[in-house]
DRENLUMZA-127974 format. One line per field, with one value per residue (C-alpha): residue number from 1; residue in one letter; chain; x, y, z. Coordinates in Angstrom, 3 decimals. Layout:
<nodes>
vogu = NUM,...
bafi = A,...
kolmar = A,...
xx = X,...
yy = Y,...
zz = Z,...
</nodes>
This chain:
<nodes>
vogu = 1,2,3,4,5,6,7,8,9,10,11,12,13,14,15,16,17,18,19,20,21,22,23,24,25,26,27,28,29,30,31,32,33,34,35,36,37,38,39,40,41,42,43,44,45,46,47,48,49,50,51,52,53,54,55,56,57,58,59,60,61,62,63,64,65,66,67,68,69,70,71,72,73,74,75,76,77,78,79,80,81,82,83,84,85,86,87,88,89,90,91,92,93,94,95,96,97,98,99,100,101,102,103,104,105,106,107,108,109,110,111,112,113,114,115,116,117,118,119,120,121,122,123,124,125,126,127,128,129,130,131,132,133,134,135,136,137,138,139,140,141,142,143,144,145,146,147,148,149,150,151,152,153,154,155,156,157,158,159,160,161,162,163,164,165,166,167,168,169,170,171,172,173,174,175,176,177,178,179,180,181,182,183,184,185,186,187,188,189,190,191,192,193,194,195,196,197,198,199,200,201,202,203,204,205,206,207,208,209,210,211,212,213,214,215,216,217,218,219,220,221,222,223,224,225,226,227,228,229,230,231,232,233,234,235,236,237,238,239,240,241,242,243,244,245,246,247,248,249,250,251,252,253,254,255,256,257,258,259,260,261,262,263,264,265,266,267,268,269,270,271,272,273,274,275,276,277,278,279,280,281,282,283,284,285,286,287,288,289,290,291,292,293,294,295,296,297,298,299,300,301,302,303,304,305,306,307,308
bafi = X,X,X,X,X,X,X,X,X,X,X,X,X,X,X,X,X,X,X,X,X,X,X,X,X,X,X,X,X,X,X,X,X,X,X,X,X,X,X,X,X,X,X,X,X,X,X,X,X,X,X,X,X,X,X,X,X,X,X,X,X,X,X,X,X,X,X,X,X,X,X,X,X,X,X,X,X,X,X,X,X,X,X,X,X,X,X,X,X,X,X,X,X,X,X,X,X,X,X,X,X,X,X,X,X,X,X,X,X,X,X,X,X,X,X,X,X,X,X,X,X,X,X,X,X,X,X,X,X,X,X,X,X,X,X,X,X,X,X,X,X,X,X,X,X,X,X,X,X,X,X,X,X,X,X,X,X,X,X,X,X,X,X,X,X,X,X,X,X,X,X,X,X,X,X,X,X,X,X,X,X,X,X,X,X,X,X,X,X,X,X,X,X,X,X,X,X,X,X,X,X,X,X,X,X,X,X,X,X,X,X,X,X,X,X,X,X,X,X,X,X,X,X,X,X,X,X,X,X,X,X,X,X,X,X,X,X,X,X,X,X,X,X,X,X,X,X,X,X,X,X,X,X,X,X,X,X,X,X,X,X,X,X,X,X,X,X,X,X,X,X,X,X,X,X,X,X,X,X,X,X,X,X,X,X,X,X,X,X,X,X,X,X,X,X,X,X,X,X,X,X,X,X,X,X,X,X,X
kolmar = A,A,A,A,A,A,A,A,A,A,A,A,A,A,A,A,A,A,A,A,A,A,A,A,A,A,A,A,A,A,A,A,A,A,A,A,A,A,A,A,A,A,A,A,A,A,A,A,A,A,A,A,A,A,A,A,A,A,A,A,A,A,A,A,A,A,A,A,A,A,A,A,A,A,A,A,A,A,A,A,A,A,A,A,A,A,A,A,A,A,A,A,A,A,A,A,A,A,A,A,A,A,A,A,A,A,A,A,A,A,A,A,A,A,A,A,A,A,A,A,A,A,A,A,A,A,A,A,A,A,A,A,A,A,A,A,A,A,A,A,A,A,A,A,A,A,A,A,A,A,A,A,A,A,A,A,A,A,A,A,A,A,A,A,A,A,A,A,A,A,A,A,A,A,A,A,A,A,A,A,A,A,A,A,A,A,A,A,A,A,A,A,A,A,A,A,A,A,A,A,A,A,A,A,A,A,A,A,A,A,A,A,A,A,A,A,A,A,A,A,A,A,A,A,A,A,A,A,A,A,A,A,A,A,A,A,A,A,A,A,A,A,A,A,A,A,A,A,A,A,A,A,A,A,A,A,A,A,A,A,A,A,A,A,A,A,A,A,A,A,A,A,A,A,A,A,A,A,A,A,A,A,A,A,A,A,A,A,A,A,A,A,A,A,A,A,A,A,A,A,A,A,A,A,A,A,A,A
xx = 92.145,89.979,88.992,92.170,91.076,92.849,95.226,96.566,96.992,98.793,101.273,101.626,102.517,105.602,109.001,110.348,113.752,115.840,116.405,113.640,110.870,108.846,109.289,108.072,105.527,104.265,104.637,102.709,99.678,99.343,99.108,95.318,95.491,98.399,96.092,92.991,95.159,96.834,93.603,90.939,94.351,93.893,89.596,90.006,92.434,93.323,90.848,87.422,84.903,86.173,82.769,83.042,86.456,89.673,92.450,95.886,98.358,101.597,103.700,100.316,101.983,99.593,96.840,95.727,95.320,93.038,90.966,90.280,89.745,87.355,85.150,85.082,83.514,86.097,87.550,90.999,94.052,96.848,99.846,102.719,105.995,105.902,103.949,103.657,102.331,99.529,98.683,98.359,96.912,93.804,93.212,93.655,90.525,88.387,88.845,87.605,84.490,85.890,87.572,85.031,85.651,89.213,91.933,94.844,97.297,101.201,103.054,106.252,105.815,109.074,107.233,106.071,103.841,102.606,101.473,100.107,97.762,95.805,94.821,94.475,93.803,92.123,94.314,97.915,99.252,103.136,103.694,107.707,108.049,110.322,113.572,113.398,113.361,116.434,115.440,113.467,113.279,111.595,109.115,107.949,107.439,105.017,103.053,102.612,101.765,99.028,97.419,95.283,95.420,92.827,94.817,97.093,99.548,100.732,104.299,106.068,109.730,112.312,114.676,118.134,119.759,117.424,119.642,117.114,117.873,121.716,121.230,119.218,118.299,114.515,114.528,117.113,117.774,122.105,123.703,125.075,123.778,121.408,124.734,125.875,125.203,123.224,126.502,128.483,125.199,125.071,128.637,128.337,125.236,127.134,130.138,127.858,126.473,123.108,122.352,120.267,119.702,119.644,116.687,116.772,118.234,118.734,117.854,117.674,117.508,114.522,115.367,116.327,113.253,111.220,113.532,112.518,109.139,109.404,111.532,108.244,105.990,104.650,104.405,104.873,104.693,105.886,103.183,104.773,104.586,108.069,109.132,111.204,110.883,113.660,112.444,113.167,116.565,117.242,116.095,118.451,121.118,121.099,120.739,124.081,125.623,124.172,125.488,129.093,129.369,128.713,130.785,133.446,132.665,132.809,135.441,138.814,140.165,137.505,137.738,133.546,133.248,136.395,135.062,131.444,133.121,134.393,130.845,129.843,132.469,131.549,127.724,128.698,130.475,127.480,125.142,127.553,128.043,124.260,124.168,127.194,125.163,121.830,123.616,125.215,121.948,118.859,116.247,112.889,113.954,117.149,115.439,112.874,115.360,117.664,114.629,113.492,116.187,117.766,114.583,111.907,112.224,109.975,108.681,105.182,104.879,101.655,101.642,99.271,100.135,101.775,99.566,101.839
yy = 99.515,101.981,105.638,107.973,111.492,114.588,113.984,110.975,112.167,115.137,113.273,111.141,113.619,114.699,113.089,113.300,114.961,112.101,108.404,107.561,109.361,106.092,105.016,108.356,108.384,105.640,106.366,110.095,107.555,106.007,108.854,108.890,105.559,106.294,109.305,107.409,105.084,107.526,109.208,105.958,105.014,108.055,108.219,104.606,104.587,107.687,111.224,109.615,111.022,114.079,115.277,119.102,118.939,120.741,118.840,120.239,118.476,120.024,119.286,118.033,116.846,115.935,115.982,112.384,113.182,116.402,114.162,111.385,113.815,115.709,112.535,111.831,115.427,117.450,121.085,120.121,122.303,121.409,123.378,123.189,124.799,123.373,124.969,121.829,120.150,122.615,122.968,119.036,119.169,121.137,118.423,115.791,117.486,117.965,114.160,113.336,115.645,117.729,120.435,123.140,121.687,121.491,124.907,124.853,127.343,128.209,128.713,127.485,125.736,127.114,130.357,130.968,133.668,132.019,129.076,130.907,132.799,129.404,129.042,125.832,122.225,119.461,116.653,117.809,115.403,115.495,112.672,112.571,115.959,116.569,114.944,117.319,120.955,122.932,123.182,119.970,121.743,124.698,122.034,120.640,123.669,124.766,121.174,122.290,125.757,124.455,122.022,122.641,120.378,117.879,117.528,114.886,115.365,112.266,112.300,110.179,110.057,107.225,105.362,106.140,103.709,100.672,97.926,98.443,102.537,101.647,99.156,101.630,104.633,105.250,109.019,107.920,104.022,104.696,102.672,104.191,107.793,107.888,107.893,111.042,114.598,116.582,118.499,114.547,113.144,115.764,115.109,111.173,111.560,113.512,111.587,108.428,109.936,111.746,115.474,117.880,118.693,115.823,116.629,115.318,117.318,116.007,112.708,111.631,108.426,107.394,109.051,112.342,112.598,111.803,114.819,117.038,116.510,116.246,120.029,121.140,120.434,116.973,113.820,111.391,107.226,105.573,103.297,100.920,97.557,96.006,92.523,90.534,86.668,84.545,85.326,88.886,88.272,86.226,88.896,91.342,89.118,88.655,92.813,93.043,90.572,92.355,95.674,94.007,93.007,96.517,97.920,95.768,96.877,100.490,101.920,103.801,106.037,108.662,110.663,111.178,107.146,106.902,108.946,107.222,104.104,105.074,105.961,102.614,100.416,102.729,101.570,98.130,97.853,99.596,96.742,93.689,95.373,95.056,91.851,91.152,92.574,90.725,87.762,88.021,89.450,88.220,90.312,91.599,95.323,94.478,92.838,95.345,98.180,96.335,95.748,99.215,100.569,98.503,96.644,99.286,101.010,104.294,105.867,106.382,109.130,109.898,112.780,115.033,118.413,117.844,119.172,119.223
zz = 85.679,87.557,86.986,87.077,88.848,88.062,91.160,89.724,86.206,86.943,88.550,85.876,83.499,85.908,84.904,87.886,88.595,90.214,89.844,92.467,90.868,90.106,93.822,95.221,93.140,94.436,97.587,97.019,95.128,98.505,100.507,100.642,102.029,104.419,105.786,106.431,108.459,110.462,111.198,111.807,114.068,116.213,115.885,116.899,119.901,121.123,120.019,119.319,116.818,114.818,114.185,114.474,116.022,114.449,112.468,111.528,109.668,109.166,106.359,104.490,101.280,98.962,101.464,102.807,106.191,106.013,103.317,105.661,108.698,106.641,105.900,109.407,109.883,111.370,110.398,108.227,108.085,105.894,106.266,103.512,102.138,98.954,96.087,93.650,96.598,97.441,93.673,93.208,97.075,95.501,92.603,95.480,97.322,94.175,93.381,96.753,97.280,100.028,98.249,100.351,103.477,104.031,104.492,102.579,103.823,102.465,105.282,107.141,110.883,112.274,111.841,115.495,115.044,111.665,113.889,116.705,114.331,113.371,117.004,118.692,117.110,118.376,117.158,115.270,112.678,111.605,109.622,108.637,108.162,111.423,110.122,107.238,108.809,110.036,113.665,114.870,118.634,117.195,115.365,118.178,120.235,117.334,117.674,121.759,121.208,118.666,121.141,124.486,127.354,125.767,122.060,121.194,118.653,116.483,115.051,112.987,112.818,110.728,112.995,111.661,113.924,112.710,110.947,107.914,107.590,107.766,104.956,102.993,104.239,103.575,101.507,99.430,99.269,99.741,101.911,105.720,104.658,107.634,110.421,108.530,109.430,106.723,105.537,105.387,103.792,101.365,100.253,100.300,97.995,95.621,95.594,94.540,91.243,92.623,92.033,93.843,97.600,100.005,101.713,105.433,108.307,111.563,112.926,116.704,118.581,120.399,123.991,122.595,120.630,123.914,125.293,123.053,123.594,127.356,126.947,124.980,127.526,125.741,127.137,124.217,123.954,120.902,119.750,117.117,117.851,118.940,117.540,119.913,119.377,117.391,114.247,114.875,116.239,113.280,110.817,112.836,112.472,108.615,108.131,110.458,108.038,105.035,106.695,106.882,103.563,102.112,104.444,102.821,100.163,100.871,98.707,100.254,97.499,98.209,101.269,102.184,101.858,104.120,106.632,106.178,106.928,109.796,110.937,109.765,111.968,114.922,114.455,113.353,116.911,118.883,117.534,118.588,122.127,122.646,121.175,123.903,126.541,125.794,125.605,129.076,131.004,128.475,130.676,128.760,128.877,127.494,124.616,124.292,124.207,121.316,118.797,119.606,118.880,115.921,114.396,114.552,111.377,112.323,115.600,115.745,118.781,120.087,122.956,124.798,126.919,130.406,132.572,135.711
</nodes>
């Protein structure tokens, strides 16, 4: 076993406040690797070298993106509203030797005046944050305001309509949860024996996200590859069968479960209608849209300010 730094040692002393702490811990500890993947992707394909440039990570968590950006020679700033995250972020910076070159700021990206005080950045990253805020439109607005005409943003969000997400929502591992609004989701979460706040706000579909970007002056594209071959179709049909089995086992003696079942029924009908359309008219664009909407687990949007 390799050397354990201060960051990991501190995290392993936390027992966690929920039944998924073990999985959350693994996810947190993979943050530096995931941050490096994001930064490398943007450097290699979209923004070029970061030496001397400004990078902003919104909802920086434990600092993986900022650490990687700093190692690329950027001035990196991370903003976060979680005090525990920021405390452990400091340890992560120490372990990686970049404590003096990364700026950590406690602040809310929904605060327009606060965001304006930070100035403009060459690269703005918002990784799996948008679905947790109370106002997604406002956050995308502040992202746009932090950019100039040469900037790029990278925004990652789960695809709540994907078969995999419906089968097991990525944050809480619960069936059908992603289909509900935040209030029904909280009620269902508690009805299934969990405690604490359901941390997800609003999910949107692909076209709704594009519209939110466009309204705020950002041209955005999804860069996640879309597999659409026979193997992908076989996987889709298998996931749909699993969803139908889960639906058959839902309880009908609890009101919120009955309400959730209605959402699942509508979802199954929606997928099956799209399958019929695809069978009747198997055009390439229909295949792309079907697999994008129901098989892509997340969207990775890269955007730039519209200049016309």
